[in-house]
N, C-alpha and C positions, 0 to 999 in steps of 0.2 A: 504494499499499499504506500502510495506516495502522498506526501504532504508538502504544500508550499506555505511558507509563513512570510508575510510581508509586515515588517515592523514599521511604524511611523512614530517618530518622536513628536510629542506635543509641541505647539508653537511657543514662542518666547513669552516670558512674563517679566514683570518688574523685578522679581526676585532673582531671575536668571541674569538679567542685565546688571544687577547691583551685587552679584556674587554672594547671595544670601542662601543659607540652607533653606530649602523651600517649605512653605506652608501650603494650605489649599487655596492658592491664589488664582485669580482669572487670567486668561490670556490678555496680552496687550491688544488694543484695537488693530494695530497694524498686523499682528500675527494672525488674527482671524481673517483679515483681508487676504494675506498671503496664502493661507490655507485654501481659501475659496478660489484662488487662482491656479492651484496646483493641477497638473494634468489628471485626467480621469483615471481612476484606478480600475484594474480588471475586476470582474465579478468575483465574489467570494462566497464560500459556503457558510462561513462564520465571520462575524465582525465583532470584535471585543475591545473594550477599553478599560483602562484603570478607572477606579471610582473617582479620582481627583477631578476637580472642576476643570482645570486646564486641559486635561485629556478629553473629557467629555465635550468641552467647547470645540476642541480641535476636530473631533468626530463630526459635530454639528456643522462646522464650517466646511468640512469635506463632503457634506451632504450624505453622511453614512448613518445608518440606523444600527447602532452598536449596543450590545449588552455589556454591563460592567462585570468585572471579575476582580476579586481581592488579590488574586495571584499576580496581577499586573500593577499593583500599587507601587509607589516609589519607595525607595529605601527609607526606613524609619530612622530619622536623625535624632530621635530622642530629645533631650533638653537643648540641643543646638538648633532645632527647627526655628526658622524665622530670624536667626542671628547671622550677622556678617561673618564670612570665613576669616577675614582679617582680624576681627575681634576675638574669635576663638583662638587664632594663632597667637595673639598677644596675651590673652588670659590663661590659656591652657596649651602652651606649645608642645609639651610632652604628650598630652592626650591626642592632640591633632596629629602629631607625627606618628604615634602608635596606630591611630586609625588609618592613616594613609599608607603605612608600611606593613602592617600585620593584618591580613585578610580575616583573621578571627577576632580582632579587637573591636569592641564597641564601647569605648569609654564614655560616650554620650548617653548610654543607657538605652540605645535603640537597637538597630539591626547591624550586624557585621556584614562585610561583603561576602563572606563564606555563606552565611544564612540567606542573603539575598540571592546568590547564585543557585543555591540548592532549591529555593522556592521557584525561581524562574525555570531551571532545568526540569523540575518536576512538572510544571505546567506545560513546557514544550514536549516532554515525553507523552503526556496525556493527548496533546494535539496530534502527535505522530500516529497514535493508535486510531484516531478518528479519520485520518486522511483528508483529502480535499484541500481547499485554499482557505487560509485564515489571514485576516487583516487584524493586526493588534496595534492599538494606539496606546503608547505608554511613555515612559520617562527615559532620559539618557542613561541613568544608572541601570535600569532594568535591561535596556538594549545592550549596554556594555557587558553586563553579566551574561547575557545570551551569546554575544560574540565570543567571549572568553570560553564559554561552555563549548560552543561549536568547534572552536579552534583547539580545544583541550589545552589551553595555555594557562600558565600559573596565574592566580588572581592578582599577582603583583603587576600584571599587564593591564589591569583595570584602568589605570591612569593614562595608559598609552592609547586608549581608544577614544577618539573625539567624536561625539554624536551631537550634531548641531540641531537646533529647533527645526522641525518639519523634515528632518532627514528620513529617507526611505531605505531600509536595509532588507534584503531578501535572503531567505534561507530555504533549503529543501531537506526533506527527510525521506529515505527509502524504507522507513520502518525500523531500521537498525542503527542508523547514524545520521546526524545532521551535517549539512554542508552549507557554507557561506556561498551565496551566489552573487557574483559581481558582474 
């Protein structure tokens, strides 16, 4: 059974422009307009989105009727949510360094990258059993975790994967393994 998975990263938000750990913020007006101008997407058997407002608004701007799933939620940043990365770096430099260098660290009380990738990989494996084409609107961190999973790369590569707002990333599965499709 073959599965095609098209990831779409939600559009830009004020938090992403200001380098803040995200909260459940809306898209910027310009991001909704940009999403509305994106090329038509192929038909899909399933369209799913993170429950976050910015992901649901991206789906709406793309004129997609999507169901929400908790598996596609953004990384839980715990007590750092809504705060500037620079402030965390100044106030908690050791904790920030641990979080960025150790995939199993979660000094913010939220989710580690290891836990994030395990969640995303589990969802992807469920999709490969269902076959067909899936469009998933989610977050840069979720898509980074998916790419690292597909490439079987160490989670230290997480920070080397740049996922821009409204980026489209394609993957396929033959039921046994996932492949990145460029």
